[in-house]
C-alpha positions in Angstrom: -12.7 138.9 108.1 -12.6 139.0 111.6 -12.5 136.3 114.2 -16.0 135.4 116.1 -14.8 136.9 119.8 -16.0 134.2 121.9 -18.9 135.7 125.0 -19.2 133.8 128.2 -22.5 134.9 129.2 -26.2 135.0 130.8 -28.9 137.2 130.6 -28.2 139.4 133.2 -27.6 143.3 133.6 -23.5 142.3 133.6 -24.0 140.1 131.1 -26.1 142.6 129.0 -23.3 145.6 129.0 -21.1 143.1 126.9 -24.2 141.5 124.5 -25.1 145.0 123.5 -21.5 146.2 123.3 -21.0 143.7 120.7 -24.4 143.6 118.7 -23.7 147.9 118.7 -20.2 147.4 117.4 -20.7 144.8 114.9 -18.5 142.0 116.1 -19.4 138.4 115.5 -19.5 136.4 118.5 -19.8 133.0 119.8 -21.9 132.5 122.6 -21.2 130.6 125.2 -23.6 130.5 128.2 -22.5 129.9 131.6 -25.8 128.8 134.1 -25.0 131.0 136.6 -28.2 128.7 138.5 -26.5 125.4 137.9 -22.9 126.8 139.4 -21.4 126.7 135.6 -19.8 129.6 137.0 -17.3 127.6 139.2 -16.2 125.0 136.5 -12.7 125.1 136.1 -12.5 125.6 132.5 -14.4 128.8 132.9 -12.1 129.9 136.2 -9.3 129.8 133.5 -10.8 132.7 131.7 -13.0 134.7 134.7 -11.0 134.0 138.2 -13.4 135.8 140.3 -16.2 133.4 139.5 -18.5 135.9 137.9 -19.5 136.1 134.2 -19.4 138.0 131.8 -16.2 137.2 129.9 -14.9 137.5 126.4 -11.7 135.2 124.7 -10.8 137.5 121.5 -8.4 135.3 119.2 -7.6 138.7 117.8 -6.3 140.4 121.1 -3.1 142.5 121.1 -0.5 142.3 118.4 -2.7 139.1 117.2 -2.2 137.1 119.9 -5.7 135.8 121.7 -6.9 137.4 124.6 -8.9 136.3 127.8 -10.9 139.1 129.5 -13.0 139.2 132.6 -14.7 142.2 134.2 -17.3 143.8 132.2 -15.9 147.0 132.5 -12.4 146.4 131.7 -14.0 144.5 128.6 -16.5 147.5 127.4 -12.8 149.3 127.4 -11.0 146.7 125.6 -13.5 146.5 123.1 -14.2 150.2 122.7 -10.6 150.1 121.5 -10.3 147.4 119.5 -13.3 148.7 117.7 -12.5 152.3 117.8 -16.1 153.0 118.5 -18.0 154.5 121.5 -15.5 156.0 123.6 -15.7 159.7 122.1 -13.4 161.6 119.6 -10.9 163.5 122.4 -8.9 162.9 125.4 -11.8 164.9 127.1 -14.9 162.2 126.2 -13.0 159.5 127.1 -12.0 161.1 130.7 -15.8 161.3 130.5 -16.7 158.3 129.2 -14.3 156.5 132.3 -15.8 158.6 135.0 -19.4 157.2 134.3 -18.2 153.8 133.5 -16.4 153.8 137.2 -19.6 155.2 138.5 -21.6 152.3 137.2 -19.2 149.6 138.3 -18.6 151.1 141.7 -22.0 152.5 142.3 -24.9 151.4 140.2 -24.7 148.0 140.1 -23.4 147.2 143.4 -26.4 149.2 145.0 -29.3 148.0 142.5 -28.1 144.5 142.6 -28.0 144.7 146.6 -31.5 146.5 146.3 -32.6 143.4 143.9 -31.4 141.2 146.7 -33.2 142.4 149.6 -36.3 142.8 147.6 -36.6 140.6 145.7 -34.5 137.5 146.3 -34.0 137.5 150.3 -37.8 137.7 151.3 -38.0 134.4 148.9 -35.3 133.0 151.0 -35.5 129.5 153.5 -35.7 131.3 156.1 -37.0 134.6 154.8 -34.8 137.0 155.0 -37.2 139.9 155.1 -34.9 143.1 156.3 -36.4 146.1 156.4 -32.9 148.2 157.5 -31.5 146.5 154.1 -34.4 146.6 152.0 -34.6 150.6 152.8 -30.4 151.6 152.4 -30.3 150.0 149.0 -33.7 151.6 147.7 -32.5 155.2 148.7 -29.3 154.8 147.8 -30.2 152.9 144.3 -32.5 156.7 144.2 -29.9 158.9 145.4 -27.7 157.2 142.0 -30.6 158.1 140.3 -30.9 162.0 140.5 -27.6 161.8 139.7 -28.1 160.7 136.7 -30.9 162.5 135.9 -29.5 166.0 136.8 -26.2 165.3 134.8 -28.3 163.7 131.7 -30.4 167.5 132.4 -27.3 168.3 130.5 -26.5 166.2 128.0 -28.0 163.3 125.6 -26.4 160.9 127.3 -24.4 160.0 130.4 -20.6 161.0 128.8 -22.2 164.2 126.6 -23.8 164.5 123.7 -22.4 161.0 122.6 -23.7 157.5 122.8 -21.3 155.3 124.5 -20.1 152.1 126.3 -20.6 154.2 129.8 -24.4 154.2 128.0 -24.4 150.8 127.6 -22.7 150.2 130.8 -25.8 152.0 132.5 -28.9 151.0 131.0 -29.1 147.6 131.6 -28.8 148.3 135.2 -31.4 151.2 135.2 -34.3 150.0 132.8 -34.7 147.7 136.0 -35.8 150.4 138.0 -39.2 149.1 138.9 -37.7 146.2 140.1 -35.3 148.1 142.6 -38.9 150.0 143.8 -37.7 153.2 142.0 -39.6 156.0 140.8 -39.0 158.1 137.7 -41.7 160.3 137.3 -39.4 162.5 139.0 -36.8 162.2 136.9 -37.5 163.1 133.0 -34.0 163.3 132.0 -33.4 159.5 133.2 -36.9 158.7 131.4 -36.3 160.2 128.7 -32.9 158.5 128.3 -34.2 155.4 129.6 -36.5 155.3 126.2 -34.3 156.2 123.6 -31.4 154.0 125.0 -34.2 151.3 124.8 -35.3 152.1 121.5 -31.8 151.4 119.8 -32.0 148.0 118.0 -28.4 146.8 119.0 -29.1 147.2 122.2 -33.0 145.4 122.0 -30.6 142.4 120.3 -28.5 142.5 123.5 -31.1 142.8 125.8 -33.5 139.8 123.8 -30.0 137.2 124.0 -31.2 134.8 125.3 -33.9 136.1 127.7 -35.3 132.5 127.3 -32.9 131.2 130.1 -34.0 133.5 132.6 -36.1 132.2 134.7 -37.5 132.8 139.1 -34.6 132.6 140.8 -37.3 133.2 144.3 -38.9 130.3 143.4 -35.5 128.4 142.5 -33.6 127.5 146.2 -30.8 125.5 144.6 -30.1 128.3 143.0 -30.4 130.5 145.8 -27.9 128.4 147.6 -25.7 128.5 144.3 -26.1 132.2 144.3 -26.5 133.6 147.6 -24.7 130.9 150.0 -21.1 130.6 148.3 
């Protein structure tokens, strides 16, 4: 029997990437909540696993050669889990190249840009004092729109982002992309993007991963202590 993986998690887009992957791959896991609104990401024990003070992270007691391994950074975790299971990474080297490039596109583009859009559109105006910055809002809203245009054009060519197979690249992008309304985007002009959002979101494992500890999500706009922890450290 496969030993349970320790999942260090909070219900955010980056956290959902890994909860979705574990559900899709049918891997057992033990949940460890890392309450980033209360500063749990700065706990010394957590920093031994994730020195960048960010979740998600995992510890696999059955890592390479049977020895435990701790992994931080969501993209690295996804690649590891795909290699471990032989799932959702395609069947050829060309497939894996496609998966990796779209995974890196998410890590270097969609995640950071959508994250900044969330910050300046949703959180910064609610800070004390308010930081309502039109230039920043326009900058990140426009860059997210550009990226989603790239994705829509890609999805005009294939069912999923890396090709005609569902992969860890889809698992990485969807948690951010399905929040397009919070990023003040429109998708009526992106039919392929809209189709993909619905298709991926209908998968039972995606729904389970997205729902994990969903009740813990709070309104950071109203939580000044959380704002201080997340935005001023």
